[in-house]
N, C-alpha and C positions, 0 to 999 in steps of 0.2 A: 442595115436595114433595122432601123427603128421599131420598135414593138411594145405592147402594153400588155399586162398580165390581166386577164378577166378571170377574175375570183370571186365569192363571198367573201368580205370581210372575216368572218368567225372562221371561215378556212384557212385563210392566211395566218390569222392566230394560233390556230391548232398547229400547222404546218412550221411555224417559228419556234412553237413551244416545241415539237417533237426534235426539231432541229438542234436545239441548245440543251446542253446538258447542265444542271443547275441544283443548287442545294438551298433546301429551306429547312428552316427551324420549325417543328411543332410544339415544341414547348420547352421553357424556361424556368428554372427556379433558382433563386437566392436564399440562404439563410437570412432570416428577418433579423435574427440576433446577432448578426456580423457585424462588427463595427470597428474594425482594425484598418480599415481602409485599404487602397491597392496594394497587390502583393507587390514584392520588388526582386522576387526572383522564384524559379521553378524549376523542377524538373519535368521535363515534355516525355509521355509516354504513350507510343502507339502499340496496341495488344493486336498480334497480328503473326502468325506464323510465314506470312510472307515477308521474307527480310527485306526487299526492294521497297515494296508498300509500307513496311515499317520506318526505313530511313528516310522515306520521300517525306511523309507524312510529319514524322519528328523533324526534320530541319527544315521545312516549311513552316510550320507554326514555330519553332525557336527562333527563325531568323525573325519573322512577324512580330514576335512580342519583343525581341532585340530592338528593332527599330523602334519601340515604344518605351523605351528606356527599362524595360523588366532582363534580369539575369537568368536568361533561360538556356539550359542547356540539355540537348537531343540524349534521350537515354542511351540510346545504341553508343554513344560515345563513350560512356562509361561501364555499360553492359553490353559487348557487340555480341554475345550470344542470344539466339533467338527463345529460346527456353524461355519458360514461366521464372518471372524474378522471385526470388526470395524478401519475405519482407524485410528480415535483419538488415540483409545484404544493402537494400535500399535505404531504411531510416540509417544505417551506417555512412552510406556514401552521401546523403541529403545533408546530416551534419558536419561530414567533412567538407563538402562545398560551400554550408552556411546558406543554403537554400530554405525557403520558409515557406513552399507550396508544393504540390504534385499536379500537374495536369496530366489526365488519361481519357485517351479516346480509344472505343473499341465498337467494331461491328456488331450490331446484335441481330441484325437479320437481312436477307436479303431475298429479292423476288425478280424471276427471268417475267418480264412485260415484251407484248407484242405492240407497236407504234404505227398505225397506219397512216400514210400519206394521202391526202386526197389529188385527184386528177386536178392538173394544172392547164388552162387554155391560152395560148398566146395567139395575140391577133395582132395584123399589122395596123398602124392610127387610123383613124377613121370606118374600120371594118367592123362591124357586129357580129359575130356567129349567130347571134338568135333573135336576127332581125325576122326569120321566116321559119316555119317548119322547114325540116329536112327536104320534102318532097316537092316546095318550092321555091327553092334556091336557083337562081338564075344561072349559077355556075353547073348545074345539070344538064344544060339545053345542050350542049357541046361538049365533045372532051378536051379541047383547048381550054377550054372557061375554067371547067374542071381542075385540068392540070395545073394552069396557073394561080387556082383557089388554094392548091393544096400546099403551097408556099406562103400564104398569107394568114392560114388559121392551123396551127399545128397544138398537138396536145402531147403532154405528157402524163403516162397513166398512172392510177393509184399504186402505189407500193407499198409494202411493209416492212417494216425493219425491227430488231430485236434489241433489246437494252435491260439492264440489269437497274433497278430501284436498290440503293441500300439505306437501312435503316442503322444510325448510328449514334451513340452516346458518350458524352464528354462530361466529365467531373474535373472540380477544381477542388482539393483537399488543404487544409493547414498541416503542414507539416510537422508541429509541435506536438497537436494532438489526433492526428488522422480523420479529424470530421470535414464533411463534406460542405463545402460554402457554398458552390453554385453548380447546376447541372443543366444540360441541355441535350434535349433529343431531336436530332435533325435527320433529313431525309436528301440521298444524295441520288440524281437520276442522270446515267451513264450510259452511252451507248457503245464504248470502246475502251472501258476497263476503270475503276475507283483512281488507279496511278493519275490518268488524265485530268481528274475534277479536283486534286488536292490544293490547288491555289483556290477554286470557289469555296470549298469546305473551310480551309483555313481564314479566307476574309469572313466568313460566316461566324465563325467562333469568335475571331477578332472582334468583332462589331457587336457580336453580344456581349461580352468581357468589358468593351468601352462602355456601353450602355449602362450597365450594373456597377460602373466606375469600381472594377476590379483591378484595372490595369490603368 
């Protein structure tokens, strides 16, 4: 049976937004005095005690950078332990690998939120559920009319789901002097964990680095 969805446009927009997890940039900075051009290589570091999340984020970001010609190395491949990395060890490994930068991402905050999905009304083509007040509907005049109408107009009740909003910071440092040359604050909305949103987060970071001509 062909059906049409009756819903206000702004409610549809809200429902779509609530149903899709996204990453957005809140702020981006680049050192105005940096003039060395795009980085050629980098060590990708994900700061988290969740080893799975660390590996996923580093692998995805390193792969995206490699596709753009950057020699990117995921830090867990050279430092498999999830403990805090020591500065001297990192600097030694960066020199050994001949890398010219370090890209670090970390979660700086997270907040649990509730998302309300509005009621949706589905109606057979050509039938309007709002033509009459409820007590004037023709289908109230007999049980069989009411019964048939029950299949013509159906409603999905409003629901509430939970999600997490992650605030992340990503910084790009020069390896030779340790100075930051680019920094970004991003926000990721996730209903089923940050692990499922890594690709969107990586795309956002890569787009910004490309826009700033750092890769």
